[in-house]
C-alpha positions, -999 to +999 in steps of 0.1 A: +756+179+309+771+153+286+744+162+260+752+198+264+790+192+260+783+171+229+763+199+213+789+225+223+815+207+202+796+222+172+805+256+186+841+252+196+855+219+184+865+189+207+869+196+244+903+188+260+909+169+292+919+200+312+897+205+343+876+235+346+896+247+376+928+250+354+911+272+328+920+309+327+894+332+314+907+349+283+912+387+282+884+407+267+885+413+230+891+447+216+854+450+204+840+448+239+805+458+226+802+424+209+813+404+239+788+384+259+781+396+294+769+368+317+741+381+340+730+349+355+742+313+355+736+292+386+756+263+373+787+274+353+817+255+338+846+265+317+857+240+290+888+243+268+884+233+232+907+233+201+891+266+190+888+283+223+872+283+256+835+274+262+814+288+290+784+267+299+755+280+319+726+259+333+697+263+357+683+294+341+709+315+321+708+352+313+733+367+289+735+402+275+752+415+244+750+452+237+713+461+242+700+426+237+693+402+266+691+364+261+672+341+285+673+302+284+672+271+306+709+265+295+735+280+273+769+274+259+792+303+249+823+302+228+841+333+239+866+332+211+842+328+182+814+347+200+789+320+192+760+309+214+738+279+217+708+279+239+681+253+250+647+255+265+624+285+272+644+309+251+636+345+253+653+373+234+646+409+245+658+434+220+656+470+233+622+463+250+605+466+216+609+430+202+605+398+222+613+365+206+606+330+221+616+295+210+628+261+222+663+262+205+687+289+195+720+293+178+735+328+177+765+345+163+778+375+182+798+386+152+769+388+127+742+392+154+721+366+136+699+344+157+686+311+143+655+300+163+638+267+160+606+251+174+576+271+186+590+304+176+570+335+187+579+371+180+558+395+200+554+433+199+530+459+212+508+456+181+509+419+172+524+385+173+543+363+148+545+326+152+565+302+130+584+269+133+617+285+123+629+321+123+662+336+113+665+370+130+692+397+125+694+416+158+716+442+143+692+451+115+660+441+133+649+418+104+635+383+107+628+357+080+608+325+081+606+299+053+584+271+066+551+289+072+542+317+096+512+334+111+507+370+123+478+380+146+472+417+148+439+434+158+421+401+154+434+399+118+451+366+111+476+365+082+494+333+071+520+326+044+547+301+035+575+326+037+578+360+053+600+388+065+596+409+097+610+445+100+613+456+136+619+493+129+588+498+107+568+469+121+561+457+086+557+420+077+564+410+042+544+379+034+552+357+004+536+326-012+500+314-004+492+345+016+458+345+034+443+371+057+411+365+077+396+390+102+363+401+116+356+421+085+381+415+058+395+385+039+424+385+015+440+359-008+472+368-026+508+357-032+526+388-019+515+412+008+530+438+032+513+444+065+521+471+089+514+461+125+513+497+138+487+512+115+471+479+102+477+490+066+480+463+039+502+470+008+496+449-023+523+443-050+507+415-070+473+400-079+451+403-048+415+394-040+400+413-010+364+410+002+342+419+031+304+424+036+304+456+016+329+451-013+350+427-033+382+440-047+406+427-073+438+446-075+476+442-080+490+473-065+478+496-037+471+498+000+442+491+024+437+501+060+419+472+078+409+495+107+394+524+088+386+507+054+404+535+035+421+522+004+441+535-025+448+513-056+475+526-080+472+499-107+440+490-125+416+475-100+380+463-099+355+468-070+321+451-067+298+464-040+270+447-021+245+458-047+264+441-075+276+473-091+311+470-105+337+498-107+371+496-123+398+522-131+435+528-134+436+544-100+410+543-073+406+557-037+379+544-013+369+562+019+360+536+045+338+558+067+315+568+038+323+541+012+327+570-012+350+563-042+371+584-065+384+569-097+410+582-122+418+570-156+396+549-179+370+544-152+340+521-157+309+519-136+286+489-145+252+487-129+234+457-144+204+460-121+196+495-133+208+489-168+236+515-173+273+517-178+292+549-171+327+555-186+349+585-177+385+595-168+374+610-135+346+596-114+332+605-079+308+581-062+287+591-032+272+560-016+250+580+008+231+596-021+238+566-044+251+592-069+279+592-095+296+623-110+317+617-141+340+641-158+368+641-184+351+627-214+323+607-197+301+584-217+268+570-204+255+537-219+219+527-213+221+491-221+196+472-242+206+440-259+224+450-292+210+485-294+223+504-264+221+542-263+254+560-258+255+596-244+287+617-242+290+651-225+315+672-206+299+661-173+274+634-164+256+630-131+233+603-119+216+597-085+184+584-069+155+607-064+142+612-029+106+606-018+093+629+009+056+628+019+049+607-012+064+634-035+095+629-056+125+653-053+155+654-075+189+669-063+187+707-064+220+725-064+242+745-087+254+715-106+221+696-109+194+722-111+168+716-138+148+743-156+114+741-141+098+763-168+109+739-195+102+706-177+067+717-166+058+720-203+054+682-203+019+688-188+008+708-218+025+683-241+003+655-228-028+675-231-019+690-266-046+683-291-019+677-317-002+651-295-018+622-314-016+624-352-048+610-368-066+606-334-102+602-329-108+637-318-097+649-352-100+619-376-133+602-379-157+590-406-183+618-407-220+609-405-235+642-415-234+663-446-202+680-436-181+655-454-145+663-458-132+672-492-099+682-507-090+719-509-080+728-544-048+748-545-045+777-568-044+769-605-006+775-606-002+749-578+011+716-591-008+687-575+010+653-573+008+620-554+017+624-518+001+658-513-034+665-500-051+693-481-083+688-462-108+711-444-146+707-438-172+733-443-174+742-406-136+749-404-130+719-382-099+699-391-110+664-403-095+636-423-114+605-432-101+571-423-099+561-459-080+586-480-096+576-513-079+605-532-046+589-524-058+553-523-044+550-488-061+535-457-048+547-424-031+517-407-049+503-376-017+506-356-016+544-363-052+547-352-046+527-320-016+548-312-034+580-317-063+569-296-039+559-268-021+593-269-052+614-265-071+602-235-088+636-232-106+629-264-122+598-252-142+589-220-121+570-195-145+541-195-137+534-231-099+537-230-081+508-245-054+487-229-030+503-254-038+537-240-032+526-204+002+511-213+014+541-234+046+557-222+032+591-229+007+588-201+016+614-174+033+607-141+034+626-108+067+639-098+077+670-078+108+692-079+109+726-062+122+742-093+118+716-120+098+686-129+060+685-126+045+655-144+011+653-128-010+626-143-007+588-145+024+568-142+035+551-174+040+514-178+076+509-189+103+484-183+124+512-167+096+521-142+108+518-106+093+524-072+095+559-058+124+550-035+146+538-064+139+563-092+172+569-109+178+600-130+206+611-152+219+646-162+244+655-189+259+690-192+274+707-222+283+692-256+259+664-252+260+638-280+237+607-282+241+577-304+223+544-310+219+525-342+185+541-350+187+576-336+213+602-329+212+636-312+232+666-300+222+693-274+237+713-247+222+695-217+200+665-209+178+651-182+164+616-180+144+599-153+135+562-151+102+573-135+088+585-168+115+573-193+115+608-210+147+623-224+146+661-219+169+678-244+177+714-238+192+743-257+192+739-295+188+701-296+190+682-329+177+646-335+185+625-366+166+594-377+178+578-409+178+607-435+156+630-414+167+658-390+146+674-363+156+706-345+141+731-321+144+750-289+136+721-265+127+684-270+111+657-250+119+622-263+094+597-248+107+561-247+092+527-242+113+497-233+144+519-239+133+526-275+121+559-290+083+561-290+075+598-295+093+630-299+078+664-289+095+697-299+083+731-288+095+764-301+112+767-335+105+731-345+119+721-379+122+689-399+147+685-427+144+653-448+172+648-473+164+628-504+189+604-521+193+630-548+203+657-523+170+677-522+158+689-488+121+684-478+114+708-450+087+713-424+087+740-397+063+754-371+060+762-334+055+727-321+061+692-334+050+657-326+067+627-341+059+591-336+082+561-342+074+527-356+102+500-354+125+528-342+120+549-374+098+580-380+063+569-388+045+602-389+052+638-379+028+667-373+039+703-371+016+731-358+024+767-362+011+801-369+012+789-395+033+758-402+054+759-434+068+733-457+090+727-487+082+694-505+097+679-536+070+662-557+074+629-575+052+611-600+042+574-599+076+565-613+094+584-585+107+610-609+109+645-595+084+668-612+085+699-590+087+716-556+058+729-536+061+755-509+030+758-487+016+767-453-013+755-431-025+754-395-011+719-393+011+698-416+016+661-414+045+640-428+038+603-433+066+579-436+069+544-448+098+523-433+114+556-423+113+571-457+090+602-464+059+590-483+035+619-484+026+653-468-009+663-456-020+700-451-048+708-427-068+740-425-059+774-439-039+759-467-018+782-489+009+773-513+024+773-547+042+746-567+070+751-592+083+728-620+118+715-613+133+739-639+116+770-625+122+767-587+133+801-574+165+800-553+148+820-526+120+795-523+141+764-517+148+769-480+126+778-451+137+805-426+161+790-400+171+761-423+203+743-413+216+710-424+237+699-395+250+665-406+285+675-397+275+675-360+258+641-363+275+612-345+282+587-372+292+558-349+296+551-312+334+556-316+327+592-325+317+597-289+351+586-276+370+612-295 
């Protein structure tokens, strides 16, 4: 009791010598709602002090003020100042929604602020807060701690140096060194708001969140620890369990499906599959491992310093499905592929013109039917870089050594042509180059689309059937890399065969040459252009430094690349036609020749047009430079489309 009276002096000043029996209980104050109501006090004394009368309670005290009940081993009440001090097993019950426990309490009935010390616990229906010290405003239902606190809710444990608890909303505002660890989720941040009712976290500063499925770096947003739903309103970055990275200005995650929607400057980085996808609106479907990008999307197929950039109105990518050892691509209104066009790959691979200068056509004859140049009409102007060849039987043949032009066919061309025409050579004699060629056929199945029914190519992009990724681009497609550029209406690309399928009036540029047609297949090897096949309305336009246009047109076209430049091109038609500006040994222009043939070859040297070869049924006429008729300068369907050509990767972002 002496210890209690000494402490009570803090509340009411120094006690007088008047005995407890002589003290008259003061009249109730006007604000009766703020007066203390003593419910229980087995041992009670009244003590008069300089500032008023003290009421002491011991042996298990219970006091009520308004709707709040205080429990303690002992209490001292200053009825004049409406202050309370309590000791031992303290319990505050506030409206049956908040319960606070501690070892020591000071309380002001005027301000309704309770200062609790030692082993403080605040409990509710949804969780518990523990801290060494807590200042709690019973009027506002707000509690603050400054020396460390811990909240346990749904097995989630959150700790911080400072914090504020709001009873009405059941929010806890954590500050400084905030850590959350739970069965699934872990968080490190400096500021965090946690709602104990719905288990939603709100971030207001740099935050790192991780679980078994994702890692998140954000600075503003919310996350539901129960459902996994999240919404980040400031630029955030997510890394999933596969290592794929997503970042955007705003991002929403659906916990049940792990689907993601991104808005504003979105970036998807997939290092494992070698692509980056940029867009202003992105939808990600984890179940199908698919991504749909809109609002100026750009796909980047990464390769060291020569990545390929593709822009379109819409870009879609997903993994193909394998059913009964057959490959199926998505088949709906947004991803359907034209089966009629894709199936032409079969005929492309078997086309006898697929390999320029191949063994089925080009060989050193051993009989009397030796190839010889076809002499053009007398008014045709012959010049270096032009040759027409046909044998006496009508078969198209070209000798390995073109002595008339003093040019020997390079071995790499011969090897490439051999590899690209397996039908021309017994399988037992096929070279290793042939077996590794990306133009070898592959077997895929699509109910309405792809049918590539031969061998699988060897390529760095080749993947197992259960991880074949494909890409689709729709409308206003533009492609750029340092060596090749293209435009078309729509595109399909699969890592299974590494073939870009370009649909609806595609155009391809390589250095100063332009290729156009109805549909194109661009075969790649190690993410580099290897062969281009064009069917229907094929045309090549080659612009000279002087502004002349060499032209070549026909029904189908095959072009091969060497060091990412055109190496040789063959056009077949009914017939093929060409316009070619002739030069002498000094590279001076001496005339223009317009001719036709069953097949016409353009041979390049370091990407520059070097010579033209005409094969079978050759017809033509040459004109001196000063006598070229205007109506002979351009082939039917000629268009120089350089204004549509992407000049740099930045053009794709406009």
